[in-house]
N, C-alpha and C positions, 0 to 999 in steps of 0.2 A: 405678857406676866403670864409664863410660861405653868402649864400646869403642876401642882402640886402633887406630894407625891401619894396624896392621900385623896386626887385625884383619879391619882393611877392605880389608886388601889382597887380604887372603888368599878375606875370598865374595868378589868380586870375580872372581877367578883361575877358582873354584871354579863361580864361577854363568857363564863366559866373557865379561867384561867385560874389556874395556883394564885396566888396571892406572895407567894416563896421573890424574894433577891436571888441575882445572875448570883451571887455569890455558892447558892446549894446546889446549882447544879452538877459538882460532881459529888453528889448526893442523889437528885433525884434528878428523873430521863425528863425531857420537854420544860425543861423551862422556859418561856420567855425572855429572854429579856429583848425582844425588838420596843420593849412597851419604853423602861426608864431609858434602853437607849437608843432608838428612834425616834417616838413620837414622841414622849416630851418631850427632846431636847429640839424637834424641827417644826412640829404641827404648829401652823402659819397662825397669824395671831394680831389682831390689826394693833395700832397707835392708842395706851391709857394712857392712865390721869384721875389725879382723884377732883375731887370737888365739891367746895364746904354752901351750897345756899342751900339754903331750910324750904323742905316743899312743902305745901298743904296737899293731903289728900284732897284727890276731887270729884265731882259724880256724871262727869265726860269731861276725857283729854282736855288741861287748861293750857294755851300757850303758860311759857316758865321761862330764864333763862337763868342759863348755867352759866355762875362765872367758874369758869378751872382753871386749875394749876399751871396747865402748860396745854398749849390748844396745836402742838405739834402734831404732826398727822390729821387731824381735824382738819375737811370742808366738810361746805355747804353740800346738802343736800346727802350726807351718807348718812346711813346705818350706826344704830350709837347703844349698849346696852349701857345701862344705870344703876346701880346696887346691886345686889345680891341680895339673893334666898325668897322672901314670899318678899323684899322686896323691887326683888327687878326688874325692872321695864324696859322693852328694847322699842325706844322712838325715830326717827328722822330727823336732820335739824337743818329748822328752814331755814335760820337764818346763821352764818358766822361776822364774828366783829369782833379781830384780836380775840380774845381768849373767853367772849359770852356766845355762850350757845344758845338756841333758842330753840327752845323742842315741845312736845305735851306731851306731856304727863296726866295720869290720874290715882298711882297712891304717892304714901308721904314719901319723903325723902330727909333724913338727915343726920348734925352729925357730919366724920368725911367720910366720905363714902366712893370708891370706885368708878368712875368711869375707863367705857373702852368703846374703840371702833369694830365694828362684826365681823368678825373674825371664826379662822377654825378651830381657833378656842370657843368662844365663845358661843362655837355650833354645837363640839363637844357639853359643854355644860347647860348647855335648853335641857341638851337629852336625857345624859345626870340628875340635871331636878324635877324631869318631869317621871322619868323612874324613879327616884327615890320617892314622892308622892305619892308613884301606884304603889310600892314595895308600903309606905303603911295606910294605906287605903286600907290595903290587902290586907292588913296583922290588926287592922281594925276590923274589916272586916271577918276573919277569919276568929276572934274576940269575940262577936258581937253587939261587938261598941261602935255609934258612931263615929266617923271621923267627926273633928274640927272641924270647922268652918275655914280656919287658915289648909290647910291643905289639903279642901276641896279646891278652895279656888284656886292652888296650886296645881294637881287636874285638868281644870279645864272645866267647858260645860260639857261635863260627859257626864249624862245621868245614866242609873242601870236598873232595867223594872226587876222586881222582885225575883219576875215565875223565868228571868231570863227570854236571851233574843238570839231564837233561830236554836233551841233547844240548850241553849249553853246557861246554864248555872254565872250566878253571880262569880263567883269565884275563880270560871274559865273564862269570862271576860276580862278580865284586867288578867286575866294571864296570860290568857293572848291583845292584850293590849298590850303587858313588857313586851314582850316576846315583837313584837313591831319594834318599840323602839330600843329593844338590844340591837334587831337588824339594820335599825338604819342606823345605830350608833356602828355598831359591826361593816357600815359601805361607808363612814363619814374616815372613818381612822382606814382601811386599806386590809383590814384582821375576818379570821373569819366566826358566828359565831358559833361556840363548841354548844353552845344550848337544840339548837338545832342541827348542825351535823355528824354530833354522839361522838360518844371519848369513853364510849365499851369499850371492853379487853379484841368487843368483835372488828370495834372501827374506834382506829386514835389520828386524829389531826395531833399535829405537835407543829410548832416554825421554833430558829434558829436562827441565832445575826450568827455569822464569818464575818 
């Protein structure tokens, strides 16, 4: 389950690279083809499948047996990622019998949803989810509108004091947190976060693929 084009564009944006395609190289200097021609194609990913087992939400993690469409690449004690977006959660396979995986889940799942073994792709997607949520939270804060409970839940148990922490305003705290996750994303992919290295006329960082 390779990264989608939309995810590659989001990665470029979050790390400060332009979102032009490699075809723009004759016209614009510094086009980074490494994202599309290396990262998207060769990023390590675990086995993936789908599941149609309906799971009810629970106040605490509850044992659930998921009937996987295929158990190829799955085994007991591996960590798996279940579903996407706000319904996504990570769990460890307690037991695998045939294509039936027993895990502890707390969120609701319905319809046909993806399930994959944790790997490079899931790590990157997890960071992208945090960055997206922080961006939404920051936009809501800037607009003076309280973020929805769903967005707050995705961000995690992070509380921001109105008066700021360590002399920082709430927006500065959010930006620091976004920079932290951008650095984590850059580290996972082995590229630079241009938001921290700078891309002005005095300091230009580019990567070329030959």
